[in-house]
C-alpha positions as a Markdown table, in Angstrom:
| # | Residue | x | y | z |
|---|---|---|---|---|
| 1 | Met | 74.0 | 117.0 | 155.3 |
| 2 | Met | 76.9 | 117.3 | 152.8 |
| 3 | Asn | 79.7 | 119.7 | 153.3 |
| 4 | Asn | 80.2 | 122.6 | 151.0 |
| 5 | Asp | 83.3 | 121.1 | 149.5 |
| 6 | Gln | 81.4 | 117.9 | 148.6 |
| 7 | Leu | 78.6 | 119.9 | 147.2 |
| 8 | Tyr | 81.0 | 121.9 | 145.0 |
| 9 | Tyr | 82.6 | 118.8 | 143.8 |
| 10 | Asp | 79.3 | 117.2 | 143.0 |
| 11 | Ser | 78.1 | 120.3 | 141.1 |
| 12 | Leu | 81.2 | 120.1 | 138.9 |
| 13 | Met | 80.6 | 116.4 | 138.3 |
| 14 | Ser | 77.0 | 117.2 | 137.4 |
| 15 | Gln | 78.2 | 119.7 | 134.8 |
| 16 | Gly | 80.1 | 117.0 | 133.0 |
| 17 | His | 83.6 | 117.5 | 134.3 |
| 18 | Pro | 85.6 | 114.3 | 134.5 |
| 19 | Pro | 86.4 | 113.3 | 138.1 |
| 20 | Glu | 90.1 | 114.3 | 138.0 |
| 21 | His | 89.1 | 117.8 | 136.8 |
| 22 | Ala | 86.4 | 118.2 | 139.4 |
| 23 | Leu | 88.8 | 117.1 | 142.1 |
| 24 | His | 91.4 | 119.5 | 140.9 |
| 25 | Tyr | 89.1 | 122.5 | 140.9 |
| 26 | Thr | 87.6 | 121.6 | 144.2 |
| 27 | Arg | 91.0 | 121.4 | 145.9 |
| 28 | Met | 91.8 | 124.9 | 144.7 |
| 29 | Tyr | 89.2 | 126.1 | 147.3 |
| 30 | Tyr | 89.2 | 123.2 | 149.6 |
| 31 | Pro | 92.8 | 121.9 | 149.7 |
| 32 | Asn | 92.0 | 119.1 | 152.2 |
| 33 | Phe | 89.0 | 117.8 | 150.3 |
| 34 | Tyr | 88.5 | 114.0 | 149.6 |
| 35 | Pro | 85.4 | 113.0 | 147.6 |
| 36 | Val | 82.9 | 110.7 | 149.2 |
| 37 | Thr | 82.2 | 107.5 | 147.4 |
| 38 | Tyr | 78.5 | 106.8 | 147.3 |
| 39 | Gln | 77.0 | 103.4 | 147.6 |
| 40 | Gln | 73.5 | 104.6 | 146.7 |
| 41 | Asn | 71.8 | 106.5 | 143.9 |
| 42 | Leu | 72.3 | 110.2 | 143.7 |
| 43 | Thr | 69.5 | 112.3 | 144.9 |
| 44 | Ser | 66.7 | 112.7 | 142.4 |
| 45 | Asn | 66.8 | 116.5 | 142.6 |
| 46 | Met | 70.4 | 116.7 | 141.3 |
| 47 | Asn | 71.3 | 117.1 | 137.7 |
| 48 | Tyr | 73.8 | 114.3 | 137.4 |
| 49 | Tyr | 75.7 | 113.3 | 134.3 |
| 50 | Val | 77.8 | 110.2 | 134.3 |
| 51 | Pro | 81.4 | 111.3 | 133.3 |
| 52 | Val | 81.7 | 109.0 | 130.2 |
| 53 | Val | 83.3 | 111.4 | 127.8 |
| 54 | Gln | 86.9 | 110.9 | 129.0 |
| 55 | Gln | 86.2 | 107.2 | 129.3 |
| 56 | Lys | 85.2 | 107.1 | 125.7 |
| 57 | Lys | 88.5 | 108.8 | 124.8 |
| 58 | Lys | 90.3 | 106.2 | 126.8 |
| 59 | Asp | 88.4 | 103.5 | 125.0 |
| 60 | His | 89.2 | 105.0 | 121.6 |
| 61 | Thr | 92.9 | 105.4 | 122.6 |
| 62 | Thr | 93.0 | 101.8 | 123.7 |
| 63 | Leu | 91.2 | 100.6 | 120.6 |
| 64 | Ile | 93.6 | 102.6 | 118.4 |
| 65 | Val | 96.6 | 101.2 | 120.3 |
| 66 | Val | 95.2 | 97.6 | 120.1 |
| 67 | Gly | 94.4 | 98.2 | 116.4 |
| 68 | Val | 97.9 | 99.4 | 115.6 |
| 69 | Val | 99.4 | 96.4 | 117.5 |
| 70 | Val | 97.1 | 94.0 | 115.7 |
| 71 | Phe | 97.9 | 95.6 | 112.3 |
| 72 | Ala | 101.6 | 95.5 | 113.0 |
| 73 | Leu | 101.3 | 91.8 | 113.9 |
| 74 | Ile | 99.4 | 91.1 | 110.7 |
| 75 | Val | 102.0 | 92.9 | 108.7 |
| 76 | Val | 104.8 | 91.0 | 110.4 |
| 77 | Val | 103.0 | 87.7 | 109.8 |
| 78 | Met | 102.4 | 88.6 | 106.1 |
| 79 | Leu | 106.1 | 89.6 | 105.7 |
| 80 | Ile | 107.1 | 86.3 | 107.3 |
| 81 | Ile | 104.8 | 84.4 | 104.9 |
| 82 | Ala | 106.1 | 86.4 | 101.9 |
| 83 | Val | 109.7 | 85.8 | 102.8 |
| 84 | Thr | 109.1 | 82.1 | 103.4 |
| 85 | Ala | 107.3 | 81.8 | 100.1 |
| 86 | Val | 110.2 | 83.6 | 98.3 |
| 87 | Val | 112.7 | 81.3 | 100.0 |
| 88 | Ile | 110.7 | 78.3 | 99.1 |
| 89 | Leu | 110.3 | 79.5 | 95.5 |
| 90 | Asp | 113.9 | 80.5 | 95.3 |
| 91 | Ser | 115.1 | 77.2 | 96.7 |
| 92 | Ser | 112.8 | 75.3 | 94.3 |
| 93 | Asp | 114.1 | 77.3 | 91.4 |
| 94 | Asn | 117.7 | 76.7 | 92.2 |
| 95 | Thr | 117.9 | 73.0 | 92.9 |
| 96 | Pro | 120.8 | 71.4 | 91.2 |
| 97 | Glu | 119.2 | 68.9 | 88.8 |
| 98 | Phe | 118.5 | 71.4 | 86.0 |
| 99 | Gly | 117.1 | 69.3 | 83.1 |
| 100 | Phe | 118.4 | 65.8 | 84.0 |
| 101 | Arg | 118.5 | 63.5 | 86.9 |
| 102 | His | 121.7 | 64.1 | 88.8 |
| 103 | Asp | 122.2 | 60.5 | 89.9 |
| 104 | Val | 123.0 | 59.6 | 86.3 |
| 105 | Ser | 126.2 | 60.6 | 84.4 |
| 106 | Gln | 125.5 | 63.6 | 82.2 |
| 107 | Glu | 127.6 | 62.0 | 79.5 |
| 108 | Leu | 124.9 | 59.4 | 78.9 |
| 109 | Phe | 122.6 | 62.1 | 77.8 |
| 110 | Glu | 125.2 | 63.2 | 75.3 |
| 111 | Asp | 125.7 | 59.6 | 74.1 |
| 112 | Leu | 122.0 | 59.3 | 73.6 |
| 113 | Gly | 121.9 | 62.6 | 71.7 |
| 114 | Asp | 124.7 | 61.3 | 69.4 |
| 115 | Asn | 123.3 | 57.8 | 69.1 |
| 116 | Ile | 126.5 | 56.3 | 70.5 |
| 117 | Ala | 126.2 | 52.6 | 71.6 |
| 118 | Pro | 124.2 | 51.3 | 73.1 |
| 119 | Tyr | 121.8 | 54.0 | 71.8 |
| 120 | Asp | 122.5 | 53.3 | 68.2 |
| 121 | Ser | 119.8 | 50.7 | 67.6 |
| 122 | Thr | 116.3 | 51.1 | 66.3 |
| 123 | Asp | 115.2 | 51.0 | 69.9 |
| 124 | Tyr | 116.0 | 54.8 | 69.9 |
| 125 | Pro | 115.2 | 57.6 | 67.5 |
| 126 | Asp | 117.9 | 58.9 | 65.1 |
| 127 | Phe | 118.8 | 62.3 | 66.6 |
| 128 | Ser | 120.9 | 63.4 | 63.7 |
| 129 | Ser | 117.8 | 65.2 | 62.4 |
| 130 | Val | 118.0 | 67.6 | 65.4 |
| 131 | Val | 119.5 | 71.0 | 64.4 |
| 132 | Tyr | 120.8 | 74.1 | 66.0 |
| 133 | Ile | 119.3 | 77.5 | 64.9 |
| 134 | Glu | 120.8 | 80.9 | 65.5 |
| 135 | Gly | 119.8 | 84.3 | 64.2 |
| 136 | Glu | 120.1 | 88.0 | 64.8 |
| 137 | Thr | 117.4 | 90.6 | 65.3 |
| 138 | Ser | 117.3 | 94.1 | 63.7 |
| 139 | Asp | 118.8 | 95.6 | 66.9 |
| 140 | Gly | 121.7 | 93.1 | 67.0 |
| 141 | Glu | 120.4 | 90.7 | 69.6 |
| 142 | Val | 121.4 | 87.1 | 69.0 |
| 143 | Tyr | 119.0 | 84.3 | 69.8 |
| 144 | Ser | 119.3 | 80.5 | 69.4 |
| 145 | Gly | 117.2 | 77.4 | 69.7 |
| 146 | Ser | 116.7 | 73.9 | 68.3 |
| 147 | Gly | 114.7 | 72.4 | 65.5 |
| 148 | Val | 114.2 | 69.2 | 63.5 |
| 149 | Leu | 114.8 | 68.5 | 59.8 |
| 150 | Ile | 111.6 | 67.1 | 58.2 |
| 151 | Gly | 112.6 | 67.5 | 54.6 |
| 152 | Glu | 115.7 | 68.4 | 52.6 |
| 153 | Arg | 114.8 | 72.0 | 52.8 |
| 154 | Trp | 112.4 | 72.1 | 55.7 |
| 155 | Val | 112.9 | 72.5 | 59.5 |
| 156 | Leu | 110.2 | 72.5 | 62.1 |
| 157 | Thr | 110.8 | 74.6 | 65.2 |
| 158 | Ala | 109.0 | 76.7 | 67.8 |
| 159 | Ala | 107.6 | 80.1 | 66.8 |
| 160 | His | 109.3 | 81.9 | 69.7 |
| 161 | Val | 112.7 | 80.6 | 68.4 |
| 162 | Val | 112.5 | 82.6 | 65.1 |
| 163 | Glu | 110.2 | 85.4 | 66.1 |
| 164 | Gly | 111.9 | 88.7 | 65.3 |
| 165 | Leu | 115.0 | 87.2 | 63.6 |
| 166 | Glu | 116.2 | 88.7 | 60.3 |
| 167 | Val | 116.1 | 86.0 | 57.6 |
| 168 | Ser | 119.5 | 87.1 | 56.1 |
| 169 | Lys | 121.1 | 86.7 | 59.5 |
| 170 | Thr | 119.7 | 83.3 | 60.5 |
| 171 | Asn | 121.4 | 80.0 | 59.9 |
| 172 | Val | 120.9 | 76.3 | 60.7 |
| 173 | Trp | 123.7 | 74.0 | 61.8 |
| 174 | Phe | 123.8 | 70.2 | 61.4 |
| 175 | Gly | 125.7 | 67.7 | 63.6 |
| 176 | Asn | 126.0 | 66.9 | 67.2 |
| 177 | Asp | 128.1 | 70.0 | 68.1 |
| 178 | Tyr | 127.3 | 73.3 | 66.5 |
| 179 | Gln | 130.8 | 74.6 | 67.0 |
| 180 | Ser | 132.1 | 71.8 | 64.9 |
| 181 | Ala | 129.1 | 71.4 | 62.6 |
| 182 | Val | 129.2 | 69.0 | 59.7 |
| 183 | Ala | 127.1 | 71.5 | 57.7 |
| 184 | Gln | 125.6 | 74.9 | 57.9 |
| 185 | Ser | 122.8 | 76.4 | 55.9 |
| 186 | Pro | 121.3 | 79.9 | 55.5 |
| 187 | Ile | 117.6 | 80.1 | 55.4 |
| 188 | Ser | 115.4 | 81.6 | 52.7 |
| 189 | Asp | 112.4 | 82.3 | 54.9 |
| 190 | Tyr | 110.5 | 81.2 | 58.0 |
| 191 | Tyr | 106.7 | 80.9 | 58.6 |
| 192 | Ile | 105.1 | 81.4 | 62.0 |
| 193 | His | 101.7 | 80.0 | 62.8 |
| 194 | Pro | 99.1 | 82.8 | 62.5 |
| 195 | Gly | 97.8 | 81.9 | 65.9 |
| 196 | Trp | 101.1 | 82.8 | 67.6 |
| 197 | Pro | 100.9 | 86.0 | 69.8 |
| 198 | Tyr | 103.6 | 88.3 | 68.5 |
| 199 | Ala | 105.2 | 90.2 | 71.4 |
| 200 | Glu | 105.0 | 93.5 | 69.4 |
| 201 | Lys | 101.2 | 93.1 | 69.1 |
| 202 | Tyr | 100.2 | 91.9 | 72.5 |
| 203 | Ser | 100.9 | 92.7 | 76.1 |
| 204 | Ala | 102.9 | 90.3 | 78.3 |
| 205 | Ser | 99.8 | 89.0 | 80.0 |
| 206 | Glu | 98.0 | 88.5 | 76.7 |
| 207 | Val | 101.0 | 86.6 | 75.3 |
| 208 | Asp | 101.0 | 84.3 | 78.4 |
| 209 | Glu | 97.3 | 83.6 | 77.9 |
| 210 | Ile | 97.5 | 82.9 | 74.2 |
| 211 | Leu | 100.7 | 80.8 | 74.7 |
| 212 | Glu | 98.4 | 78.3 | 76.4 |
| 213 | Glu | 96.6 | 77.6 | 73.1 |
| 214 | Gly | 99.4 | 75.4 | 71.6 |
| 215 | Thr | 100.4 | 77.4 | 68.5 |
| 216 | Asp | 104.1 | 77.7 | 69.2 |
| 217 | Ile | 105.2 | 76.3 | 65.9 |
| 218 | Ala | 107.2 | 77.6 | 62.9 |
| 219 | Leu | 108.5 | 76.2 | 59.6 |
| 220 | Ile | 111.9 | 77.2 | 58.3 |
| 221 | Glu | 112.7 | 76.9 | 54.6 |
| 222 | Leu | 116.4 | 76.5 | 53.8 |
| 223 | Val | 118.1 | 78.2 | 50.8 |
| 224 | Glu | 119.2 | 74.9 | 49.3 |
| 225 | Ser | 118.5 | 71.2 | 49.9 |
| 226 | Val | 120.8 | 69.7 | 52.5 |
| 227 | Ser | 122.8 | 66.6 | 51.7 |
| 228 | Ile | 121.6 | 63.6 | 53.7 |
| 229 | Ser | 124.3 | 61.5 | 55.3 |
| 230 | Glu | 125.0 | 59.4 | 58.4 |
| 231 | Asp | 125.4 | 62.7 | 60.3 |
| 232 | Ile | 122.2 | 64.4 | 58.9 |
| 233 | Ser | 118.9 | 62.6 | 58.6 |
| 234 | Ile | 115.3 | 63.5 | 57.9 |
| 235 | Ala | 112.8 | 62.8 | 60.7 |
| 236 | Glu | 109.3 | 61.5 | 60.1 |
| 237 | Trp | 106.7 | 63.6 | 61.7 |
| 238 | Asn | 103.2 | 62.6 | 62.9 |
| 239 | Asn | 100.6 | 64.0 | 60.5 |
| 240 | Asp | 97.6 | 62.0 | 61.8 |
| 241 | Thr | 95.9 | 63.1 | 65.0 |
| 242 | Asp | 94.0 | 59.8 | 65.2 |
| 243 | Leu | 97.3 | 58.1 | 66.0 |
| 244 | Ile | 97.9 | 60.2 | 69.1 |
| 245 | Asp | 94.4 | 61.2 | 70.2 |
| 246 | Gly | 92.8 | 59.5 | 73.2 |
| 247 | Asp | 94.7 | 57.4 | 75.7 |
| 248 | Gln | 96.4 | 54.9 | 73.3 |
| 249 | Leu | 99.9 | 56.4 | 73.6 |
| 250 | Leu | 99.7 | 57.7 | 77.2 |
| 251 | Gly | 102.4 | 56.1 | 79.3 |
| 252 | Ser | 104.6 | 55.5 | 76.2 |
| 253 | Ser | 108.3 | 56.2 | 76.3 |
| 254 | Ile | 109.2 | 59.4 | 74.5 |
| 255 | Tyr | 112.6 | 60.9 | 73.6 |
| 256 | Ile | 113.3 | 64.6 | 73.4 |
| 257 | Ser | 116.4 | 66.3 | 72.0 |
| 258 | Gly | 117.9 | 69.8 | 71.7 |
| 259 | Phe | 120.9 | 72.1 | 72.1 |
| 260 | Gly | 120.1 | 73.2 | 75.6 |
| 261 | Asp | 122.2 | 76.0 | 77.2 |
| 262 | Tyr | 124.2 | 74.5 | 80.1 |
| 263 | Asn | 126.8 | 77.3 | 80.1 |
| 264 | Glu | 127.5 | 78.9 | 83.5 |
| 265 | Gly | 126.4 | 82.5 | 83.5 |
| 266 | Asn | 123.9 | 82.0 | 80.7 |
| 267 | Ser | 121.4 | 79.8 | 82.5 |
| 268 | Met | 120.2 | 78.5 | 85.8 |
| 269 | Cys | 122.3 | 75.4 | 85.7 |
| 270 | Ser | 123.8 | 76.1 | 89.2 |
| 271 | Asp | 125.7 | 73.0 | 90.3 |
| 272 | Tyr | 125.2 | 71.2 | 87.0 |
| 273 | Cys | 126.6 | 73.5 | 84.4 |
| 274 | Leu | 128.4 | 71.7 | 81.6 |
| 275 | Thr | 131.5 | 72.4 | 79.5 |
| 276 | Asp | 133.2 | 70.7 | 76.6 |
| 277 | Asn | 136.7 | 70.9 | 75.1 |
| 278 | Asp | 136.5 | 74.5 | 73.9 |
| 279 | Gly | 134.9 | 75.8 | 77.1 |
| 280 | Leu | 131.5 | 76.7 | 75.5 |
| 281 | Tyr | 129.0 | 73.9 | 75.8 |
| 282 | Ser | 127.5 | 73.4 | 72.4 |
| 283 | Lys | 126.6 | 69.7 | 72.2 |
| 284 | Arg | 123.3 | 68.1 | 71.3 |
| 285 | Arg | 121.7 | 66.1 | 74.1 |
| 286 | Ala | 118.7 | 63.9 | 74.4 |
| 287 | Trp | 116.7 | 62.5 | 77.3 |
| 288 | Glu | 113.8 | 60.1 | 78.0 |
| 289 | Asn | 110.5 | 60.6 | 79.6 |
| 290 | Thr | 106.9 | 59.3 | 79.7 |
| 291 | Leu | 104.1 | 60.7 | 77.7 |
| 292 | Asp | 101.6 | 62.0 | 80.2 |
| 293 | Arg | 99.1 | 64.1 | 78.3 |
| 294 | Val | 97.9 | 64.8 | 74.7 |
| 295 | Val | 95.6 | 67.9 | 74.4 |
| 296 | Leu | 94.2 | 68.6 | 70.9 |
| 297 | Asp | 91.7 | 70.9 | 69.2 |
| 298 | Ile | 92.4 | 74.0 | 71.2 |
| 299 | Asp | 90.6 | 77.0 | 69.7 |
| 300 | Ser | 92.7 | 80.1 | 69.1 |
| 301 | Ser | 91.6 | 83.5 | 70.5 |
| 302 | Ile | 93.3 | 85.2 | 67.5 |
| 303 | Asn | 91.2 | 85.7 | 64.4 |
| 304 | Phe | 93.1 | 84.7 | 61.2 |
| 305 | Asp | 92.4 | 82.9 | 57.9 |
| 306 | Gly | 92.0 | 79.3 | 58.8 |
| 307 | His | 91.0 | 80.1 | 62.3 |
| 308 | Asp | 88.2 | 77.5 | 62.3 |
| 309 | Lys | 90.4 | 74.6 | 61.2 |
| 310 | Trp | 93.9 | 75.4 | 62.4 |
| 311 | Lys | 93.6 | 74.5 | 66.1 |
| 312 | Gly | 96.3 | 74.2 | 68.7 |
| 313 | Gly | 97.5 | 71.3 | 70.9 |
| 314 | Trp | 100.0 | 70.0 | 73.4 |
| 315 | Val | 102.1 | 67.0 | 74.2 |
| 316 | Val | 103.0 | 67.1 | 77.9 |
| 317 | Tyr | 105.3 | 65.3 | 80.3 |
| 318 | Asp | 106.7 | 66.0 | 83.7 |
| 319 | Phe | 110.2 | 65.6 | 85.3 |
| 320 | Asp | 110.0 | 62.8 | 87.9 |
| 321 | Ser | 112.7 | 62.6 | 90.6 |
| 322 | Pro | 114.8 | 59.5 | 91.3 |
| 323 | Ser | 113.0 | 59.1 | 94.7 |
| 324 | Ser | 109.6 | 59.4 | 93.0 |
| 325 | Asp | 108.5 | 62.2 | 95.3 |
| 326 | Lys | 108.1 | 64.9 | 92.7 |
| 327 | Asn | 105.3 | 64.2 | 90.3 |
| 328 | Gly | 104.0 | 67.4 | 88.7 |
| 329 | Leu | 101.2 | 65.8 | 86.8 |
| 330 | Ala | 99.9 | 63.5 | 89.5 |
| 331 | Asn | 96.1 | 63.3 | 89.6 |
| 332 | Gly | 94.7 | 66.8 | 90.4 |
| 333 | Glu | 98.0 | 68.6 | 90.2 |
| 334 | Ser | 97.9 | 71.8 | 88.1 |
| 335 | Tyr | 99.9 | 74.4 | 90.0 |
| 336 | Ser | 103.5 | 75.0 | 91.2 |
| 337 | Phe | 105.5 | 77.9 | 92.6 |
| 338 | Ala | 107.9 | 77.7 | 89.7 |
| 339 | Gln | 105.3 | 77.5 | 86.9 |
| 340 | Gly | 102.1 | 78.8 | 88.3 |
| 341 | Asp | 98.9 | 77.4 | 86.8 |
| 342 | Tyr | 99.4 | 74.7 | 84.2 |
| 343 | Ser | 95.9 | 73.3 | 84.1 |
| 344 | Tyr | 95.8 | 73.9 | 80.3 |
| 345 | Gly | 97.9 | 70.8 | 80.1 |
| 346 | Gly | 94.7 | 68.7 | 80.5 |
| 347 | Lys | 93.4 | 66.3 | 83.1 |
| 348 | Gly | 94.7 | 62.9 | 84.0 |
| 349 | Asp | 97.3 | 61.2 | 86.1 |
| 350 | Ser | 101.1 | 60.5 | 85.9 |
| 351 | Asn | 103.3 | 57.7 | 87.0 |
| 352 | Ser | 105.9 | 59.0 | 89.5 |
| 353 | Glu | 108.5 | 56.4 | 88.5 |
| 354 | Pro | 111.3 | 58.1 | 86.5 |
| 355 | Thr | 112.8 | 56.7 | 83.4 |
| 356 | Thr | 116.5 | 55.6 | 83.3 |
| 357 | Leu | 117.5 | 58.8 | 81.4 |
| 358 | Glu | 114.7 | 61.0 | 82.8 |
| 359 | Gly | 115.0 | 64.7 | 81.9 |
| 360 | Thr | 113.3 | 67.8 | 80.8 |
| 361 | Ser | 113.9 | 70.8 | 78.5 |
| 362 | Val | 116.0 | 73.9 | 79.4 |
| 363 | Ala | 116.6 | 77.2 | 77.6 |
| 364 | Gly | 118.0 | 76.4 | 74.1 |
| 365 | Asp | 116.1 | 73.2 | 73.7 |
| 366 | Ser | 113.1 | 75.2 | 72.4 |
| 367 | Gly | 111.9 | 73.9 | 69.0 |
| 368 | Gly | 113.6 | 70.5 | 69.5 |
| 369 | Pro | 111.5 | 67.4 | 68.7 |
| 370 | Thr | 109.7 | 64.9 | 70.9 |
| 371 | Phe | 109.7 | 61.4 | 69.4 |
| 372 | Val | 107.4 | 58.5 | 70.1 |
| 373 | Leu | 107.2 | 55.0 | 68.5 |
| 374 | Ile | 104.1 | 54.7 | 66.4 |
| 375 | Gln | 103.4 | 51.6 | 64.3 |
| 376 | Gly | 107.1 | 50.6 | 64.5 |
| 377 | Lys | 108.4 | 54.0 | 63.4 |
| 378 | Trp | 109.8 | 56.9 | 65.5 |
| 379 | Gln | 107.8 | 60.0 | 64.7 |
| 380 | Val | 108.0 | 63.6 | 65.8 |
| 381 | Ile | 104.8 | 64.3 | 67.8 |
| 382 | Gly | 105.9 | 67.5 | 69.6 |
| 383 | Leu | 108.2 | 70.5 | 69.6 |
| 384 | Thr | 109.6 | 71.9 | 72.8 |
| 385 | Ser | 107.7 | 75.0 | 73.7 |
| 386 | His | 108.0 | 75.9 | 77.4 |
| 387 | Gly | 108.4 | 74.8 | 81.0 |
| 388 | Ser | 110.0 | 76.1 | 84.1 |
| 389 | Glu | 113.2 | 78.1 | 83.7 |
| 390 | Ala | 114.7 | 76.2 | 86.6 |
| 391 | Ala | 113.9 | 72.8 | 84.9 |
| 392 | Asn | 113.9 | 70.9 | 88.2 |
| 393 | Tyr | 112.1 | 67.8 | 89.5 |
| 394 | Gly | 108.4 | 68.1 | 89.2 |
| 395 | Asp | 108.4 | 70.6 | 86.4 |
| 396 | Val | 106.0 | 70.2 | 83.5 |
| 397 | Ala | 107.2 | 70.4 | 79.9 |
| 398 | Phe | 104.8 | 71.7 | 77.2 |
| 399 | Asn | 105.5 | 70.6 | 73.6 |
| 400 | Thr | 103.5 | 71.9 | 70.7 |
| 401 | Ala | 101.6 | 68.9 | 69.2 |
| 402 | Val | 102.6 | 68.5 | 65.6 |
| 403 | Ala | 99.8 | 66.5 | 64.1 |
| 404 | Ile | 97.2 | 69.1 | 64.9 |
| 405 | His | 99.1 | 71.5 | 62.7 |
| 406 | Thr | 99.3 | 69.2 | 59.6 |
| 407 | Asp | 97.0 | 71.4 | 57.5 |
| 408 | Trp | 99.0 | 74.5 | 58.3 |
| 409 | Ile | 102.4 | 72.8 | 57.7 |
| 410 | Cys | 101.3 | 71.5 | 54.4 |
| 411 | Ser | 99.9 | 74.8 | 53.3 |
| 412 | His | 103.5 | 75.8 | 52.6 |
| 413 | Asp | 104.6 | 73.0 | 50.3 |
| 414 | Ser | 103.5 | 74.6 | 47.0 |
| 415 | Ser | 107.1 | 75.6 | 46.1 |
| 416 | Glu | 109.1 | 72.8 | 47.7 |
| 417 | Glu | 107.5 | 69.5 | 48.7 |
| 418 | Ile | 107.3 | 68.8 | 52.4 |
| 419 | Pro | 107.5 | 65.0 | 53.1 |
| 420 | Gly | 104.4 | 63.9 | 55.0 |
| 421 | Cys | 102.1 | 66.3 | 53.2 |
């Protein structure tokens, strides 16, 4: 026989009260009450409800707490990963080499660009055809780049070098130092490939996508013919895709030149910024590399007259480190933190062994020529287009293939003959 206090407690429990509530109310009438713990089933004639409601609340609270903790841990882990990635990216983008291997004197790259002995033989291209281009936009912004003289009145460069420049405020300088140029010429006009994505017509993401199509090329017409001398030469350009298509030239030594910006504060040169006598670095430089890829016949996503025949193309190389541990175009490699996806550079492999004067392009080199020896002659096969802003080991340099644009180039020689057309 159960006592009245126990019966009262059990009745509260049967009504769904949680144990602590049932005990509290029972002790209001029976202060000395202690509930009996049953080892057997409750009697069948009692309406008994298992007090699970409060337990569910406890479970929910526990789950919520656990969920919050887990979520917090996930957030912390993600933040750690993000910070680590940023640190890795930042460190990779600020390594000191910036365009040239830093175990070699930078003066050798200047000597090569000026064809100073021992770089004055036919074993090397004549870099006196490489020019400096500077112009002003309608809003007063000044932009500069490089190019190559291919005729007495014609200069090849990259489309993005001249895009937006006012013709009347754009000039071309000749010589190995644009601050002490041997000649300067105004331009009469420039012509940009119709497959080039003008920034005013396309979004940034669209420009990035169309940039992959290899149409970063422009032709500048000078006001007057330039006088050819030992300081100014005309470069021969490759106008036959059959000579560069396939694997026949892959692995060949190539030479690239331009007026890269190595001035502190203007670029990411970090530990390897350069100066010359007047404090502003303005010299022409050149470097060596190995031809890793040739990609031709890229269709344009822009509709224009000549769309079916005026295709795009690339000449591609990477910047190998002295220790041979950075090889951006090794078999299967197509992505880096600094450059993102560069699979549009084609498939293949790359030798990790650097050349003696291994280098890559930096800001200001855009539009400068890429030379390779074809049938005993140094020919321009590419124009510097883009790469990583940091220009460090492992970076991949994209150069607009010239031969694929022969028909477009020669469509402008009606008024003044363009050699090679």
